C-alpha positions in Angstrom: 24.5 54.5 -6.7 27.0 51.0 -6.9 28.1 49.1 -9.8 27.8 45.3 -9.8 28.7 43.0 -12.7 26.1 40.1 -12.5 26.5 36.3 -14.1 23.8 34.1 -14.9 25.3 30.5 -15.5 22.3 29.2 -17.3 23.3 25.0 -17.1 22.3 21.6 -17.9 23.0 19.4 -15.0 22.4 16.1 -14.6 20.8 14.7 -11.2 22.6 12.5 -8.8 25.9 13.5 -10.7 27.7 15.6 -8.0 30.8 15.6 -9.4 30.3 16.5 -13.0 28.0 19.2 -11.7 30.9 20.8 -9.6 33.2 20.7 -12.6 30.2 22.3 -14.4 30.2 25.2 -11.2 34.1 25.8 -11.9 33.7 25.8 -15.7 31.2 28.6 -15.5 32.9 30.4 -12.9 36.0 30.8 -14.7 33.8 32.3 -17.6 32.0 34.5 -15.2 35.5 35.6 -13.9 37.0 36.2 -17.0 34.4 38.5 -18.1 34.6 40.6 -14.5 32.0 39.5 -13.2 31.7 40.4 -9.4 28.9 37.6 -8.8 27.6 34.5 -10.6 24.6 32.8 -9.7 23.6 28.7 -10.6 19.8 27.1 -10.9 18.8 25.4 -8.0 19.9 22.4 -6.7 22.7 22.6 -9.4 25.1 20.4 -7.4 22.3 17.4 -7.2 20.1 18.2 -10.0 16.8 18.6 -10.0 14.0 17.1 -9.4 15.9 14.8 -7.2 12.7 13.1 -6.3 13.0 10.5 -3.3 17.0 10.9 -3.7 16.7 13.6 -1.2 15.6 11.4 1.1 18.5 9.5 1.4 21.1 10.3 4.4 23.8 9.3 2.1 22.5 11.6 -0.5 22.2 14.5 1.6 25.5 14.2 3.2 27.1 14.2 -0.2 25.5 17.3 -1.1 26.7 18.9 2.2 30.5 18.0 1.7 30.2 18.9 -2.0 29.4 22.2 -1.5 32.0 22.8 1.0 35.2 20.9 -1.6 33.8 23.3 -3.9 34.2 26.6 -1.8 37.8 25.7 -1.4 38.1 24.5 -5.2 36.9 27.7 -6.8 39.9 29.7 -4.3 42.2 27.2 -5.0 41.5 27.7 -8.8 41.7 31.4 -8.9 37.9 32.1 -8.7 37.4 33.1 -4.9 36.7 36.7 -4.9 33.8 36.1 -7.0 30.9 35.6 -5.1 29.5 32.5 -6.5 25.8 31.2 -5.5 24.5 27.8 -6.1 21.6 25.4 -5.4 22.4 22.3 -3.2 20.5 20.4 -1.0 20.9 20.8 2.5 19.5 19.3 6.3 17.9 21.6 8.8 20.1 22.9 10.9 17.6 23.6 13.6 15.7 20.0 13.0 12.3 19.6 14.7 11.1 16.0 13.5 7.7 14.9 13.9 5.1 13.0 12.2 4.7 14.7 8.6 7.7 15.8 8.2 10.3 14.3 5.7 12.8 12.0 7.1 16.4 13.9 7.8 14.6 17.2 7.3 16.2 18.0 3.7 15.9 21.5 2.8 16.2 22.8 -0.9 19.1 25.4 -0.5 21.3 28.0 -1.9 24.9 28.7 -0.9 27.0 31.6 -1.4 30.4 30.8 -1.6 33.3 33.3 -1.3 37.2 32.9 -0.5 36.8 29.1 0.0 33.8 29.5 2.7 30.2 28.9 2.4 30.0 32.0 3.9 25.7 32.1 3.9 22.9 29.0 3.2 19.5 30.2 2.4 16.4 27.8 2.3 13.6 27.8 0.1 10.7 29.0 1.8 7.8 28.3 -0.3 7.2 25.0 -1.0 5.1 23.7 -4.0 2.5 21.0 -3.8 0.6 21.0 -7.0 1.3 19.8 -10.7 4.5 18.2 -11.1 5.9 18.9 -7.4 5.5 17.4 -4.7 7.9 19.4 -2.1 6.0 18.8 1.2 7.2 15.5 0.8 10.5 16.0 0.4 12.1 19.1 2.3 11.2 21.3 5.1 11.0 25.2 4.7 13.3 27.8 5.8 13.0 30.2 7.9 16.4 32.5 7.7 16.9 35.3 4.9 20.5 36.1 5.1 21.4 39.5 3.2 25.3 39.5 1.7 26.8 43.0 1.5 29.4 42.6 -1.7 30.8 45.9 -2.9 28.7 48.1 -1.1 25.4 46.0 -2.1 23.1 44.7 0.0 21.8 40.8 -1.5 19.7 38.8 -1.2 18.3 35.0 -2.4 15.1 33.1 -3.4 14.6 30.2 -4.6 11.8 29.4 -7.9 8.5 28.9 -5.7 9.5 31.8 -3.6 8.3 34.4 -6.7 5.6 32.3 -7.2 3.8 32.5 -3.9 3.2 36.2 -2.2 4.7 37.4 1.0 7.8 34.9 2.2 11.1 36.0 1.1 9.7 39.3 -1.6 7.8 40.9 1.2 11.1 40.5 3.7 13.7 41.9 1.0 11.6 45.3 0.8 12.1 45.5 4.4 15.7 44.6 4.4 16.1 47.3 1.6 18.0 44.5 -0.5 19.7 46.1 -3.3 19.5 43.3 -5.5 17.3 40.0 -5.4 18.8 36.5 -7.0 16.3 33.8 -7.9 17.7 30.3 -8.5 15.1 28.4 -10.4 14.4 25.1 -11.9 11.6 26.3 -13.6 10.5 23.6 -16.1 8.8 24.6 -19.5 5.1 24.1 -20.7 3.5 26.3 -23.3 2.9 30.2 -22.6 4.9 29.9 -19.0 8.0 31.9 -20.4 5.5 35.0 -20.9 4.1 34.2 -17.0 7.9 34.4 -15.9 8.6 37.7 -17.3 5.4 39.3 -15.5 5.9 37.2 -12.2 9.7 38.7 -12.6 8.9 42.2 -13.4 5.9 42.4 -10.2 8.1 40.6 -7.8 10.8 43.3 -8.3 8.3 46.3 -8.0 7.2 44.7 -4.5 10.9 44.2 -3.6 12.1 47.6 -4.5 14.8 45.5 -5.9 16.6 44.6 -9.2 16.0 40.7 -9.5 17.8 38.4 -11.5 16.4 35.1 -12.3 18.8 32.5 -13.3 16.9 29.2 -14.7 17.7 25.5 -15.4 18.3 24.3 -19.2 17.7 20.5 -19.8 15.7 18.1 -20.0 15.0 15.4 -16.9 12.8 12.8 -17.1 9.8 14.0 -18.2 10.2 17.3 -17.2 12.1 20.1 -19.7 14.1 23.1 -18.4 14.1 26.0 -21.1 16.5 28.1 -19.2 15.2 32.4 -20.5 16.9 33.7 -17.4 16.6 37.4 -17.5 17.1 40.4 -14.9 15.0 43.0 -14.2 15.2 46.7 -12.6 13.2 47.7 -9.4 10.5 48.9 -11.5 10.5 46.0 -13.2 11.8 46.9 -16.8 13.4 44.1 -18.7 17.5 44.8 -18.8 18.3 41.2 -20.2 17.4 38.1 -21.2 19.3 34.8 -22.1 17.9 32.6 -25.0 15.8 29.4 -24.6 17.1 26.0 -24.5 21.0 26.4 -24.6 23.4 26.6 -22.0 24.6 30.3 -21.8 26.4 32.6 -19.6 24.2 35.9 -19.1 26.4 39.0 -18.1 24.4 42.3 -17.1 25.9 45.5 -15.3 23.8 47.1 -12.9 23.8 50.3 -11.2 22.5 49.3 -8.0 21.6 51.8 -4.6 24.7 51.6 -2.2 23.3 49.7 1.2 22.4 52.1 4.4 22.0 49.5 7.0 24.7 48.4 8.9 26.3 44.9 8.4 28.3 42.1 10.7 31.9 42.8 9.6 33.4 39.3 8.5 32.9 36.9 6.8 33.4 35.7 10.2 31.4 32.2 10.0 30.4 29.2 12.4 29.2 26.4 10.7 28.4 28.0 8.1 26.2 30.8 9.7 27.2 34.5 10.0 28.0 35.6 13.6 25.4 38.4 14.7 21.9 38.8 16.3 19.4 38.3 13.4 16.5 40.7 13.0 12.5 38.8 12.8 10.8 40.3 10.1 6.8 39.7 9.2 6.9 37.8 6.2 3.2 38.6 5.3 2.4 35.2 4.5 1.8 34.3 8.5 5.7 33.3 9.2 8.5 35.4 10.1 11.8 35.5 8.5 14.9 36.0 10.5 17.3 38.5 8.6 20.9 38.2 9.2 23.6 40.6 7.8 27.2 39.5 6.4 30.1 41.6 5.1 31.8 40.4 2.3 32.9 43.6 1.0 31.7 47.2 1.4 34.4 48.2 -0.7 32.4 49.4 -4.3 34.3 48.0 -7.2 36.1 50.7 -9.6 33.8 52.4 -11.8 33.6 50.3 -15.5 32.0 51.1 -18.5 28.7 49.4 -18.7 28.5 46.8 -21.6 25.2 46.5 -23.5 23.0 43.7 -22.2 22.0 41.0 -24.2 18.3 40.9 -24.7 17.2 37.6 -26.9 14.0 37.4 -28.5 11.5 35.0 -27.1 10.8 31.9 -29.5 7.5 32.3 -31.0 4.9 29.5 -30.0 5.8 26.7 -32.5 9.4 27.2 -31.9 9.6 27.0 -28.5 7.6 23.5 -28.0 9.4 21.9 -30.8 12.9 22.9 -29.3 11.6 21.3 -25.9 10.8 18.3 -27.3 14.2 18.4 -29.0 16.1 19.0 -25.4 13.5 16.4 -23.7 14.8 13.5 -26.4 18.1 14.8 -26.5 18.7 14.6 -23.1 16.5 11.5 -22.1 18.7 9.6 -24.8 22.3 11.2 -23.7 21.7 11.1 -20.2 20.7 7.6 -20.0 23.3 6.6 -21.7 21.9 5.5 -24.8 24.2 5.9 -28.2 21.6 5.8 -31.0 17.8 5.0 -31.3 14.8 3.1 -33.1 11.6 3.9 -34.2 8.9 2.5 -36.5 8.4 4.6 -39.7 4.6 3.9 -40.8 4.2 7.0 -43.5 2.3 8.6 -41.1 2.1 12.7 -39.5 3.2 11.0 -36.0 5.9 8.9 -36.6 7.3 11.4 -39.4 7.5 14.2 -36.5 9.0 12.1 -34.2 11.8 10.5 -36.7 12.4 14.7 -37.2 12.7 15.1 -33.5 15.4 12.7 -33.2 17.2 13.5 -36.2 17.6 17.4 -34.6 18.4 15.9 -30.9 20.4 13.5 -31.9 22.0 13.7 -35.6 20.5 11.1 -38.6 23.7 8.6 -37.6 22.1 8.2 -34.5 18.2 7.6 -35.8 17.0 4.2 -37.0 13.9 3.8 -38.7 11.7 0.7 -39.6 9.3 0.4 -42.1 7.1 -2.8 -41.1 4.5 -2.8 -44.1 1.7 -5.5 -43.9 -1.0 -6.4 -46.2 -3.1 -3.6 -45.0 -0.3 -0.8 -45.8 -1.0 1.2 -48.5 2.1 2.0 -51.6 1.8 5.3 -50.8 2.6 5.3 -47.2 5.5 3.1 -47.2 7.0 5.4 -50.1 6.1 8.4 -48.0 8.2 7.0 -45.1 11.0 5.9 -47.7 11.0 9.7 -48.8 11.3 10.9 -45.3 13.8 8.4 -44.4 16.3 10.5 -47.6 15.3 13.9 -46.5 16.7 13.5 -43.2 19.2 10.4 -43.5 18.3 8.4 -40.9 19.0 4.5 -41.8 16.3 3.2 -43.0 15.2 -0.5 -43.9 12.0 -2.3 -44.4 10.6 -4.9 -43.0 7.4 -6.7 -44.0 5.5 -8.2 -41.1 2.5 -10.2 -43.2 5.0 -13.3 -42.2 5.3 -12.9 -38.9 1.1 -12.1 -38.8 0.2 -15.2 -40.8 2.0 -17.7 -38.6 0.5 -16.2 -35.3 -2.7 -16.6 -37.2 -2.1 -20.0 -38.0 -0.9 -20.7 -34.2 -4.3 -19.5 -33.3 -6.6 -21.0 -35.6 -7.4 -24.2 -33.2 -8.3 -21.5 -30.6 -10.8 -19.8 -32.8 -8.5 -17.7 -34.6 -8.4 -13.7 -34.7 -10.7 -11.0 -36.1 -11.8 -7.6 -35.9 -9.7 -5.5 -33.3 -7.9 -8.6 -31.8 -6.5 -9.0 -35.6 -5.5 -5.4 -35.5 -3.9 -5.2 -32.7 -1.9 -8.2 -33.5 -0.4 -6.3 -36.1 0.8 -3.6 -33.7 2.2 -5.8 -31.2 4.3 -7.7 -34.0 6.1 -4.4 -34.8 6.4 -3.3 -31.3 8.1 -6.8 -30.7 10.3 -5.9 -33.7 11.6 -2.5 -32.4 12.2 -4.1 -29.0 14.1 -7.0 -30.1 16.4 -4.4 -32.5 16.4 -2.5 -29.1 17.9 -5.8 -27.6 20.4 -6.4 -30.4 22.1 -3.0 -31.1 21.3 -1.2 -27.8 19.0 1.3 -29.3 16.1 2.8 -27.4 12.9 2.4 -28.6 10.9 5.7 -29.4 7.3 5.4 -29.3 5.0 7.5 -31.5 1.6 8.2 -30.1 0.6 11.7 -29.2 -1.6 12.8 -26.5 -4.7 12.7 -28.7 -4.6 9.0 -28.8 -2.7 8.5 -25.3 -6.1 10.0 -24.2 -8.5 7.9 -25.9 -6.9 5.0 -25.5 -6.6 5.0 -29.2 -2.9 2.8 -29.3 -1.9 -0.9 -28.8 -0.8 -2.4 -25.3 2.8 -4.2 -26.0 2.4 -2.7 -29.5 2.6 0.6 -30.9 2.8 1.6 -26.9 6.0 -0.3 -26.1 9.0 1.4 -26.0 11.3 3.6 -23.7 10.7 7.1 -24.6 7.6 8.7 -26.2 8.7 12.5 -27.3 4.8 13.4 -28.8 3.0 11.7 -25.6 1.9 15.3 -24.5 1.3 16.4 -28.0 -2.5 16.6 -29.4 -3.2 15.6 -32.7 -3.9 19.2 -34.1 -0.2 20.3 -32.7 1.5 17.6 -34.5 0.3 19.1 -37.7 1.3 22.5 -36.9 4.9 21.2 -35.6 5.3 19.2 -38.6 4.5 22.6 -40.7 6.1 24.8 -39.1 9.7 22.1 -39.0 9.2 22.7 -42.9 8.9 26.0 -43.3 11.7 26.5 -40.7 13.8 24.2 -43.1 12.5 26.4 -46.5 13.7 29.3 -44.5 17.1 28.0 -44.1 17.4 26.9 -47.5 17.3 23.2 -46.5 14.9 20.3 -48.2 12.0 20.1 -45.5 12.2 16.9 -43.8 8.5 15.8 -43.5 7.2 14.9 -47.5 4.4 17.2 -48.5 2.0 13.6 -48.9 2.2 12.8 -45.2 0.9 16.3 -43.9 -2.0 16.4 -45.8 -3.5 13.0 -46.3 -6.3 11.5 -43.9 -4.9 9.9 -40.6 -4.6 6.1 -40.7 -3.5 3.6 -38.7 -4.1 1.3 -41.6 -4.8 -2.0 -39.8 -7.6 -2.8 -42.2 -8.5 -2.2 -45.5 -10.0 1.3 -45.8 -9.2 2.3 -42.3 -9.1 6.2 -41.3 -8.5 7.5 -37.7 -12.2 9.4 -38.0 -14.1 6.2 -38.3 -13.3 5.5 -34.3 -12.7 9.1 -33.1 -14.4 12.5 -33.8 -12.5 14.8 -35.8 -9.5 15.7 -33.9 -9.9 19.4 -34.2 -13.4 18.7 -31.9 -11.7 16.0 -30.0 -8.6 18.3 -28.9 -11.1 20.8 -28.2 -13.3 18.7 -25.9 -9.6 17.0 -24.1 -8.3 20.4 -23.0 -11.5 21.2 -21.4 -11.5 17.7 -20.0 -8.1 16.9 -19.1 -6.4 19.7 -18.6 -9.2 22.3 -17.0 -10.7 19.5 -15.4 -14.5 20.5 -16.3 -17.2 17.9 -15.8 -19.6 16.9 -18.2 -22.2 19.8 -17.7 -19.2 22.6 -17.8 -18.2 20.9 -21.2 -21.9 21.2 -22.6 -21.8 24.8 -21.3 -18.4 25.0 -22.9 -20.3 24.6 -26.5 -19.2 21.2 -26.8 -21.9 19.1 -28.3 -23.2 16.3 -25.9 -22.6 13.4 -28.4 -19.2 14.4 -28.4 -18.9 14.6 -25.0 -20.4 11.5 -23.7 -18.1 9.7 -26.5 -14.8 11.5 -25.2 -15.5 11.2 -21.4 -15.7 7.6 -21.6 -13.2 7.0 -23.9 -10.8 8.9 -21.3 -12.0 7.4 -19.0 -11.7 3.7 -19.8 -8.1 4.1 -20.9 -6.6 5.1 -17.6 -5.0 1.8 -17.4 -3.2 1.7 -20.6 -1.9 5.3 -19.7 -0.1 4.3 -16.8 1.9 1.6 -18.7 3.1 4.3 -21.4 7.2 5.3 -21.5 7.8 8.4 -20.2 8.1 11.5 -22.5 8.5 15.4 -22.2 5.8 17.4 -20.2 5.2 20.6 -22.6 1.5 21.3 -21.5 -0.2 22.5 -18.5 -1.0 19.3 -17.3 0.5 15.9 -18.7 -0.4 12.4 -17.8 1.2 11.0 -15.4 2.8 13.1 -13.0 0.1 16.2 -13.5 -3.1 13.8 -13.3 -3.3 11.0 -11.2 -6.4 9.1 -11.3 -7.3 6.0 -10.1 -7.6 2.8 -12.7 -10.1 1.2 -10.6 -13.2 3.9 -10.0 -16.9 3.7 -10.8 -17.0 6.8 -11.0 -18.9 8.3 -13.9 -19.6 11.7 -15.3 -23.6 12.5 -15.4 -25.9 15.1 -16.8 -26.2 16.6 -13.2 -22.0 16.2 -12.7 
């Protein structure tokens, strides 16, 4: 057996900021070296940030990435961490281009580099490219078919990237054939509810298939609609969990591993020509209809001096509500910060949705950066105005009250000659006045406007274009209404456990939801009960069930017809909503792409 101390740097990168991301690698590599690590791995496309989307198709961006990884290798050596093997994700281009129609121009590759003693000694390109859900990697990358194995202190180490674990065959099968001792997988795996447990099972299964210990490092932080939850982990060759990092925080997970000593001869070196090890590769059937070329490279065959292994950290998984809440906070914090905003503003109605968004914003940014505005009309209850003020006192945000009735009346007067406004048009006018006031405050003070709509409202079109949907970021747009209540209760209970004042007044949680745009109005006047509604939406939106399937699943035909109609007619509204964190298996936007103009309707036989 041989020993290795492996470090996994769970970091938060910024797309496009190659210099800052290189600084990040430098800083965390020094920490890993200080802890005595022999190898440190960074997540997928760390140098460029992930996902970089169409930026990867720009030749200038690809060239900058290739230059950055070469410079980083030299920098690490200059800074005294050259003896530490550093695995870092970056954007490369194919060394054997075969341009043709259907392949992305420039042939970009989602790649990992091994940096050692001032050089890029090995490069690996992602083999399996995901093309589902939020992923469009057939559009951006060409797959890799090389499988470099580097020998480090007598252990054969191989690389994989994210989707390489999720698909059968490919690098995992080749790793077993190559008899590697450690398989390192660098990831940019976005959060969604329940996915952490899927990753645990997946890592254990692939480790057993590879016959090797598996070190899995994941990104952390928010990037537009995506949230990365970290949760990096290490399992042994039998799939047993050895170490796990906390979720939603930057950290360095260090673990001491007893690994099988390499048995197969490796090329002397590291002699490198254009970044590829000298030596004849061996083609291995990858079990997925392709072959991968195994190239072996000797970094150092000398085993490490025996050391006393340290007890690894095994962080506990957050419970479901805590995990979801942390994802929303992380997504909000990073969208605001990475886009250069210093403060946010939102309408605080005294309802549950705006109460939760305000609380998320305070936890993400601090109360001094959150501004709330109550904008009562003649239909707003005194209780709602008081509840909003109570929440503001509890959380410490800057709160103002701006009655909108004079502005609403002026619109009515202006439109009197055209017949005036009544009914839904009069209701929507109030929402649009509020949206205009918030955008004016945004322009005047540089605040980012947070919208407060939830997924149930977004699904059914229960919102006003250019009104409550107007803003720059929507923290709970992928959170169904029933989960909004659950999160509010969880956050208050969390405060109780910490001996703090619960941020959300109980009155806000227990009162029937209402937009308060008309006398005595309740959400239930226009929508099914939210428990019923969310159950239908879950099956129709996230599971893509048709009318017959929905009824077979136990939903009432009347509710199914009503919900389908509302959802289908609201597509044009959803296209105009701001981005927000994806937290479910199918979020509106990147995950679910339907035509606005469509005559398809779910019929009784559909």
